[in-house]
N, C-alpha and C positions, 0 to 999 in steps of 0.2 A: 188598327193593324192591317185590316184588309186593304186599305188604300195604299199603304206602304208596299204590301206584297204585289198588288196590281201595278203600282209604279215600277217596282223592281223588274217585274216580268216584261212590261212594255219597253222600259229603257234598255233592258238587257237585249231585247229583240232588235232595237236600234243598233246596238253595238255589234250584234251578230251580223246584221244586214250590211253594216259598214265593212266588216272584215271579209265576208264571203264575196262581196262585189269588187274587192281589190284584185289586182293582177298578181295573185299569189303563185299561180302556175300558168304558163303561157305556151302556146304552140308557135314555133317559128320555122322558117325555111331550113331545111336540112342540107348538109353539105354533100357534094358529089365525091368528095375525097375522104379517105379514112385517116389521113395524116396531114398535118400542116407542113408546108415546104421548109420553113425556117422560122426559128424563134430567137429573139434577143434574150441573152442570159447573162445576168450580172451576179457574181458569186458573193453577195453581201446579205447581211441581215441587220435588223434593228435600226434605231435612229442615228447611231453613231457610225454607220457604214462599216460594221465589223465583218471581216473576211470569214467566210464559212470554213469549217474544218475540212480536211480531206475526206473524211467519212460522210459529211453532209453533202459535199459536192458529188461524191460517188452516188449517193442516194438520188440526188437531183438528176444527174445525167442518166441514170437507169430509168428514172421516171419519165424524163423527156424523150428518151429513145423510143418510147411506145406511141408518142403522139406527134413527133416531128422528125423530119429527115436530116435536119442540120440545125446548128446553133450559131448565132452571131455574137461575137465579143466586141468590146469597145476599147480595150487597152491591152497592152502586152502583159501587164501584171495580172489582169483577169485571165487572159488566155493561157498563161503559164500553168496556173492551178487547174484550169478546166481541161486543157489538153492532156494532162497527166491521166485524167479519168476517161475522157472521150476516146483516147487512143486504145483503151482496153476493149471497148465495144464497137470500135470503128464508126463512131458518129462524127461526120465531117464538121469542120469549124471554119467559119469565115473570120480570119484574123484581123482584128481592129487595131490600128495604131493611133493612139490618142495624141493629137497635136494641140498645143496651146501657145500662149504668148511667151512661155518660158522655153527659150531655145536650147538651153542646157538639158532640160528634161526631155525635149523633143529628140535630141540626139541619143539619149539613153533609151528612149522608146524604140528608135530605129535599130539600135544595137541589139536590144532584147528581141525584136522581131526577127532579125537575121538569124539569131541563135535558135529561135523557135522553128523557123523555116528549115534549118539544118537538122534539128532534132526530130521534127514531126512532119517530114515531107509528104507523107501519104495521108495525113489527117487534115491538113490545111487545104482548103479548096480555093479560097480567094483571099486577097490582101486588100484591106480597106484603109487607105492612108488619110486619116483625118475624118472627124465626124462633126459636121456643121461648123467647121472652123472658120469658113468665110462668113457664114451667117452671124456668128458671134464677133467677127472681125478681130479674132485673136492674132491672125497673121494676114498678109496680103496675098493676092493671087500669085505673084511671082514666086514668093516663098513656098507656097503650096505646090506650084509646078515643080520647083526644085526638089522638094522632098519626094514627090511621086517619081520623078525621073531618076533620082538617086536610088530609090528602092528597086527600080527595074534592073539595076546592075547586079543585084544579089538574088534574084529569083526569076523563074519563068512562069510563076503562078499569075493568073489574071489579076490585074491591079485596077482598083477603082478608088473613088473618093465619095463620101456620103454627104450630100447636101440636100436642102429642101428644093422642091421643084423649081421655085422662082429663082434660086441662085444659078441653076443650070440655064435658065432663060437669060439671066442678067450677065453671066460670065460664060458665054458659049465656048471660049477658048479652052476651058477646063477639059472639055471632051477630047481635045487633041492629045492629052497626056494620059488618058486612061483607056483600058481595054473595053470597059463597059461603064454605063452610068448607073450610079446608085442614088435614086431619088427618094426623098421622104415626102409623103403626102398624108397629112394628119388633119382630116376635116374638123375634128374637135377644136384644135387650136386656131382654126380659121373660121370658127363660129358657124359652122355649117350644121344644120339640123340633121338628125339621123336619117330622115326620109330621103335626103339628098346625098347620102354617103357615097353610094356607087357612082352616081352621075357626076359628082364632083371629082372622084378619082379618075373616071374616064376622061373628063374634060382636061384635067391637069396633066395626065399621062400623055394625052394627045398634043398638048402644048409643047412638051419637051420632045416628043417624037417628031413633030413637024420641024423643029429646029435641028434635030440630030437624027435624020431619017436612016442613016447607015450604021447607027450605033445600037448595040444591045442595051436594053434598059431593064434594070431590076428595081422594083419598089422595095427599098431598104427598110422603110419603117411605115407601117400604117397600123391602125388599131383604134381602140375606144376605151375610155375609163369606165369602170363599173360603179364608181362611187365618187363623191366629191361635189364641187360646185359647178353650176352651169356656166357656159361661156356664151352669153347671149342666148341664141336658140339651140345651141349644142348642149344637150342635157345628159350628164353621166348617169348610168344606171346599169344594173346587170342585164336587164332586158335589151337595152340599146347596145351594150357591148357584144352580147351574143348575136344580135341582129347584124351588127357591123361585120364581125369576123366570119360568121357563117356565110353571109351573102357575098362578102369579098372573096372568100376561098372559091366559091362557085364562079364568080366573075373572072378571077385569075385563071381558073382551069379552062373556062370557055375561050378566053383570049390568049391562052398559052403564055401568061405572064410569069416571070420569075419574081418571087416576093419573100419578104421577111416580116413577121408580125412582132410588134413590140407590145408585150414582152412575156417571158415565161412566168415570172413570179412577181407579185407585188413587192415594191421596194419602199420600205417605210422611210428611209433616209431622204428620199426625194421630196418628202413633204416640206423640207426646209428650202429646197431649190425651186420647186415647181408648185408651191402652194398646196392646198388641201386636196388637190386632184392628182398630183404626180405620183402618189403612192398606190394608185388603184388601176394601173394599166395591165397588170398580169392576168393571165388566164387561170393562174393558181393564186390563192391567197398566200400571205407570207408564211402561214403554217402548213403550206403545201397541200391545201385542199382544192381540188379542181372546182372551178366556179360553175362550169357547164360542159356538157358533152357536145360533140359536133352533130349529133342527131338526137331526136327525141324531144320531149317537152322540157322546158326550163323551169326549175323551181326557184322563183324569185325570192321567196321568204320561207325557208324550211320550217321556221318556228312560229308561223303565224297563228296556228291553233293554240299553242301554249300562251302566246301573247294575248290572244283574244280572251282566253279563259281567265288569265290573270287580271286583265282589265275589267272583265265582268265581275269578278270576285271583289276586287278593290272598290269598284263603283258601288257594289251592293253593300259592302261594309260602311263606306262613306254615307250612303243613303240611310242605312239603319241607324248609324250614330247621329246623323244630322236631324233625322225626323222622329227619333224615339221620344215618347212622352209628350208629343205635340198634338194639338187639336188640328186635324187635317181635313181637307176635302180632296177629291181626286185630282183636281187641277194643280193644287200646290204639290201634292205627292209626286205626280208625274213630272212636273217641270223640274223639281229638285232632283229627282232620280236621273233625268236626262243630263242635267248639269253635272251631277256626280259621275256619271259614266264618261262624260267628256273630259273631266278632270282626271279620271282614272286612266283614260287613254294617254293623256299627257304624261302622267306619272310613269306608265309602262315605257313610253318612248324615251323618257329621260333616263330611266334605269338601264335600258338596253343599249343606250348610246355608246358606251365604251366597248360593247361586244360587237358592234357593227361598224366601228370606226377605229382607225389606228390612232392611238393617243400618245402624244409626246408629253413631257413633264408639264409644260404650260397648259396644255389642254386638260390634263388631269386636275390641275389646280383649279382652273376655271370651272370645269364640270363639277368637281367636288363642292366648291363653294357655292356655285349656282344651284346645285341640287339641294344643298343644305338650306340655303336661303329660300328656296322654292317652297319648303314645307309651311312656314307661317303664312306665306303669300297665298297658298292654296286654301289654308284654313280660313283666312279672312275673306277670300273671294267667295268661297262656298257659304260662309256665314252671311255675307252681304246678299248673295243670291237667295239664300233662304229667307232673309228678311224681306227682300224684294217680292218674292212669290207669296209669302205669308200676308203681306200688306196690300198686295195688288189683286191676287186671284184666290187668296186663302179665306179662311173664316174670319169674320169681322171681330174686333176686340170685344171681350166679354166683361172685363173688370174695370173699365173706365168709370169713374165716380159719376153717379146720376146727379142731375142738377136740382132735384126737388127733395132733398133730404129734410126730414123733420125729426125733432126730438124734444122731449120734455126736460131733459137734463141740460143744465147750463154750468158745466164745470168751470172752475176758475182757470184763466189762461194768463200766463206771464209772458209778455212779449219782450224779447231781448234784442236790443239794437246796439251792437258793438260799433264803436267809431274811433278810428285812429287817424288823427290829423285830417278829419273830414271837413270840407268847406262848410262853414256855418249855414249858408243859404241853402245848400243841398240838404243838410240834415234837418233844417227847419221845415222844409217842404215835406219830408218824410214824417216828421212828428205831427204836423198839423193834419195829415191824412189819417194817421192813427187815432187822432182825437175824434174823428168822425165815424169810427166804426159803429155799426148797428148793434154789435154784440155788447152786452152790458157788464159782464162779470170778467173784467180783465185789468191788468196793469201793464205799464210800459217801463222797462228798465233801460235807461239811456246810459250806455257803458263807455264813457270816455276813458281810453286806456293809453298810457305811455305818451301822453300829449301835454307837456308842460306849458306850451305857448297859450296864453290867455286868449289870443285871437280866435283860436278854435273852440274853446269850451265856455268862455264867459257868456257869450250870447245864448248858448244852449242852456246853460244853467238858469238864466233869466226866463227863457221860453218855457222850461219845464214848470217853473212856478206859475207862470201865466196859464198853462194848460190844465192845472189842477192836480188833485191828489192821485190820480191814476198814473201820473208821470213821476218816476223816481230818477233823480240825477245822480250818477256815480262818476267820480273822477279818481281813477285808480292807477297805480303802477304795478305791473305784474310781469311774470315771465310766461313763456309758452304761446306768445303771439295771440291770435284770435281765440284759440282754444283756452288759453290761460285766462283771458278776459271773461269768456263765457262761464268758466268754472267759478271764477270769483263772483260772478253775478248770481250763481246758484245759491251762494251763501246769504244773499240779501233778497232772495225771491220770497214772495209772500208764502207763508206756511200753508195756506189753503190751495195753492196752485196744484193742479193736476196735469196741466199741459204747458209745455214750453214751446213758444213760437219764436222763430228767429227770422229776422230780415236784415239785409244789408242797409247801411246808413243812407243809401241813395235811393231806396225803394219807396215809391208812392203806392199805397195799397188801396184796393177797392173797399168800400164800406161794408160789403157783404161777405168779405173773406171768411171771418170766423163763424158767422151765422150759417153759411153754407156748408162748411167743412167740419166743424167741431162735432156734429152728430155722428160722424164715422167712429168716434172714440167710444160710442156706446158698446161696441164689441170689445171686450177686455183683451182680445188677442191683437188688436190694432195698436201699434206703437208709433207708426209714422204716417203722416199725411203730407204729401208733397204737391205743391202747385208749381207750374213752370215759371222760369225766369223770362222776363220780357223787358223791353226797353222803350222809353218814351222819347229818345232823341235819335231814333233811327232815320228820321227824315231830314236831319240837320245837314248831312253831306252824303255824298256817294260812298265814301269810305265807311261811314257808320251804317249805311244801308247794307253794304256787303257784310259787315260783321253781324248785324242783326239777323240777316237772312241765314247766315251760317249757324247761328245759335238755334234758330227756329227749327231747323231740321232735326236736331237732336231731341228737342222737347216734343215735337209733333210726330216723330217717327220712332226714334230709338227708345225714348222713355215709355211710350205707349206699348211698344213691343216687349220691353223688359217688365212692364207692369203685369202683363199677362202671366208671367211666371213668378210674380212676387219677388222681383230681383231688381228694383229700380236703383239708380245711383242717387243717393241722398245729397241734396245741395243745401248749402248753409244759408240760403235765403228762401223765403216763402215756404218754409217747412215748419211743421208742428210735430212735437215728439211727446209721448206720454212720459211724465217726469219719473214715475216709479220704475218704469221699464229702463229708462236711461240710467238711473242710479243703480239698478240691478246689474247692469253690464259695465259699470265703472265710470259713467259720465263722459264728458268730452275728453278725448285722448290728446295728449300734448306731444306724443312721439312721432306724429306725422304733421304735414302742413295742410292736409285735407281732413281735418277733424270731423267734418260733416259726413263724408262718404265712409270714413272708417267706422264711425259710430253706427251708421246704417248697417254695415256688414256685421258688426257685433250683434245688433238686434236681430238680424236675420238668423245668425248662428244660434241665438237664444230661442228661436222658434216663433218670433213675432211676425206680424203681418204689416205690410205697408200698402197704402192706397195712393194712387196718382190721378190727378185730373189735368186734362190739357186745357181747361178753361183758364184764362189769364185773370189773376187777381192782384197782380202787382207789377209795377213798371220801374225799372232802375235806369242807370246810365251806362252807356257803352264806354269801353276804353277810349281814351283821348287820341292815342296815336298807334301806329303800327307796332312800335316798340312796346307799348303797354299791352297791346293785344297778344304779342308774343310772350311777354312776361307772364300774363295770366295763363296761357296755355302751357308754358313751362311748369308752372306751379301745379296745374291739374295732372299733367303727365308724370311729373316727378312724384307727386303724391300717390298716383296709382301704382307706381313701382314700389313705393314704400309700403303700401297696403299689401301688395303681392308678397313682398319679402316677409311681412309680419304674419300673414294669414295663410301662406301656401299649404301648410299641413292640413287645413280644413278642406282642401280641394283634392286630396288624394282619394282614390276610389274607396278606401277603407273608412274614410271620415264620414260621419253621419249627421253632423249638425245642420248641414244644408241639404236641400233636395237636389237630385241630379239636374233638374231644370235650372235651379238657381246656380249651381256650379257651372253649367254650360254657359249661362249668360255672363257671369263674371269672367270666366276664362276667355270667352270670345271678346269681351270688352278689353281685357289686357292684351290680347293678341292684336286688337286694332292699334293700340299704341305701339306694340312691337313691330307690326307690319309697316307702319309709317316710319319707324326708326330704321328699318331695313332699307328703305328707299335710297338714302345717301350712300349706304355701304355698297349696294349694287351699282349705283351710278358711278362711284369711284372705280369699282372693279371694271366696268365696261369702258370707262375712259382710258384706263391703263392698257386695255386690250386693243384699242383702236390702232395705235402705231404698229402693233404686230400684224394686224390685218392689212394696213396700207403698205408697209415697207417690207414685210416678210411674205405676205400673201397667204397666211394661214387663217382660215375662218374659225369661228367660235363654235362651241357646243350649242347649237341653235336653240334646242328645245328648253333646257333648264334656264338659260340666260335671257331668253326673249319671249317665248310663248306665254309663260305665266304672267310676265309683266304686262304684255299686251292684253291678255285675257282679263287681268285684274282691272286694268284701265277701262276696258269696255264695260265690264260689270259695274264699275263705279259710275260711269256715265249713265248707264241705264238706271241704276239705283237712284241716282240723284234726280235725273230729269223726269222719271216716271213718278217716284214717290213724292217729290216736291210739288209736282202738279196735282197729284191725287190727295195727299195728306196735309200738306202745308198750305195748299191752295195758292202757291206762289206764282207770280208772273214769270214769264220766260226771262225777263231781265233780272229779277231777284234770284232766280234759280242759277243763272250764270254767275251772278255776283257771289252767291254763296259758295259755288264751286271754286272760284278764284280765291276767296278768303280761306276756305278749308285747305286747299292745296298749298297755299303760301306758308303754311305752318310746318311743313315736313321737316325742315332742318332743325327747327327749335325743338320739335318733338324728339328727334334723334338725340339732341343734346340732353334733353330732360331724361330720357330713358337711360342714356349713358351715365349721367349724373346719379340717377336713382340706383344703379347697380354698383357704382364705385365711390360715391360720396354719401356720407350720412350727415344728417342734421343741417342741411342747407336752410338758411333763414326764410321766413315767410316774407315775400315781397308784395307789397300792396299794389293793386292795379290802379293806375292814375286815371281818374274820371272827373267829370264835371267841368271840363274845359280849363282846368288849372294845373295840367301836367307840367312837369319840369321840361325844359328844352330837351328835345330828343337828341341822340347822338347824331353826328354828322351823316353817318350812313348806317342805319340800323339793319340794312340787308346786304352788307358788304360780302359776307361769305356766300349768300345766295347768288349774288351777282357773279362772283367768281365761278361758281359751279355752273350757272347758266351759260356763261361764256365758253367754258371748257366743253360742256355738252353740245352746245350749238356748233362750236368749231369742229368737234368730232363728227357731228351729224353731217355737216356740209363737206367735211373732208372725205367721209365715206361715200357720199353721193357723187362727188365730182371726180373721185379717183376710181370709181367702179366702172371702168371702161368696158368690162366684159359683161356688165348687166347681171352680176351674180345675185340671185334671188336672196340667198342667205344674208348677203351684205345689206341689201335693201331692207330686209326684215330687221336686221340688227340696227341699222340707221333709224328705222321707225321707232324701235325700242328706245334708243338713246334720245330721240326727240320727245317721246312720251316722258322719259325720265327728266327732261329739262323743264317740263310744264310747271311743276311745283315752284321752281326757282324763277321762271318767267312770271308766275303768278305773284310771287313776292315782289318782283320789280313793278308789276302792275299795281299792286296794293300801295306801294310807296309812291308811285306816280299819282294815284288817286288821292292819296293823302296830301301831297304837295298841291294838287289841283284844288282840293277843298280849302286848304290854307289860303291859297291865292284868292279864291272867291270870297272868303270871309273878310280878307283885308280890303278887297275892293267894294 
């Protein structure tokens, strides 16, 4: 416990250091003026652009009157409701007339403007005919000139038109029709970094001034967003917004410039028109909270202390849960505690996302689903990190079976070899190896089941007679698949048998198998002794080398790790089980298709002990094809969900049949399957979101939908490449091949998990081995190929349309590319298979 506490303290200090070194409070240049000259004000709220009520507008105007000398409007409909309130407190208004390509609506705007000028002659200071209408190309220059000249007949107020600075450069004739120029200079939209904000304004102001030296110029729009995505080097942030506005006000006062800042309040509805940054240009939030004052320090994150405390607490809880009851050293404890604090930081950032961003319906859906799916991903990532630290820098395994066991006891062992339509030459090799065992007190039951074809069983019947009395030939018809055959064999097992040993029909065992491992049963609490699966045809082709390398990782890393907690996954080959213990818990179960693993769990629940050795005692055959490889993994994952559904009550905190360590291992194992199954779900979610980003310009909730996926991928890479080199002693090539093989199975695992929860009683499908597999389907990776194409198309679409260099989009694109890797891996596996077939034929 002292190592956990020390790790908690040190990792917590890392978290504190991170938070206190962030710019939570900054000092910036202070303004020389107490008020802003003019602010843009739009009387709307929400994502549907709902008009504020008169009382809300009254509150806004009263609030604005304390910080600005004037407000700018953009349409007569806006101005009408605003003027009703500003007239009461004598706050001047620049009247905007909104022009568009709809000429009928333009005439209505003009009519409303004339009426407002008549009703509020003392409150309207200037008339702005059109806002960036030439920039949008809604009407041409001649039409705009006509509208401006027409308005001059109805008012003696100064008239202008608002356009970006470059339009005044491109259409100099416009200046002849206005009393003064209203130019928009928005460095953010022109990808100018905040450090060059004022210099850019001076440069563009002078460009227009040099063209129109005798005209008054007003900067009608400038400002900076406080949040959202970057535009190349232009980065939105509260600090940058405060810097831009404070420094500009000083600049304008020094140069005696007239100006208007966009804008008073954040406008959520602009998120649809201007992407995820258009909502954040206000100096007030949408709930009317002032973001910063014109003087004094700026509080960048008012809640940083609470967020830090929450992250530390969550990280501590994760650490305590992840490390409890484990054998630890300080390196393991500290590394895991730091990883837990990192994950806790991500959790806090994901949780607060809706409180720091304006969320429309689509973003709520994506955030909600992403955050929900983030939970199993975090659990699995931390479990893998824990396994990585435990096996690389932690305490060495203590429970691996020693290689020099001795015993005076020689209990009778009944070896069961179930065979369903097994190739005779394969089974013959298995039986001849069993005949050479050094152990003396054993029998071999050859269980031919549900195989009427004489081709399969007739040569084996003859071979059993040849091999002698130890070999018992059975030819039965049964239900319950492999479990049914094994239960039938129990009825014919020698009455003296104390131990049942099971191997698959394709396994060639070492002669010392029983001699070395049977002594473990001298302990009456030992019910299971498991040796790893391995394969003798891994060098036949590169596809089989990839499969074999993938299996090896589980047996040399995962099983050793689980063995430390007496929580191994029992496999139905190279396993020995105490017969009395097996019968005590009900024998082989026929209600799952993984009778071996399910029996093992029942024995653990009964309080028995299992032992595992990573020494190889038997070598079988690998699946013949990618399709067979997928079929086998579907069976394992589907069976795991069957076990979960059957035994879930034993994993409740109140259940006491299993130790907490055993519960942790089995739950983590099931989460591994669930995590893989979540991969396709998150991939499809992200594919759906890509068109929204490209065509609407709305970015995603970055943290819950990207960071966990990237983190999990990096942890998987470290886990594989470090532990494969350390524990499996695999070459770099084999490590890479194992990764390809493992990742290629993601979609079939999703199908298996889905089937496990919605379909009961799927049949046991035999894995085709021994080079005699039926012809594979034309395209066993059709769905993987479709997903790979969609994801890669999405990836390249995001990259090539990200003209503004938005970091979030690059991160999202990287996430999508990572999500494509499992499906690319499936394509690679298929190509390797075809390459191997071609070489065999040649």
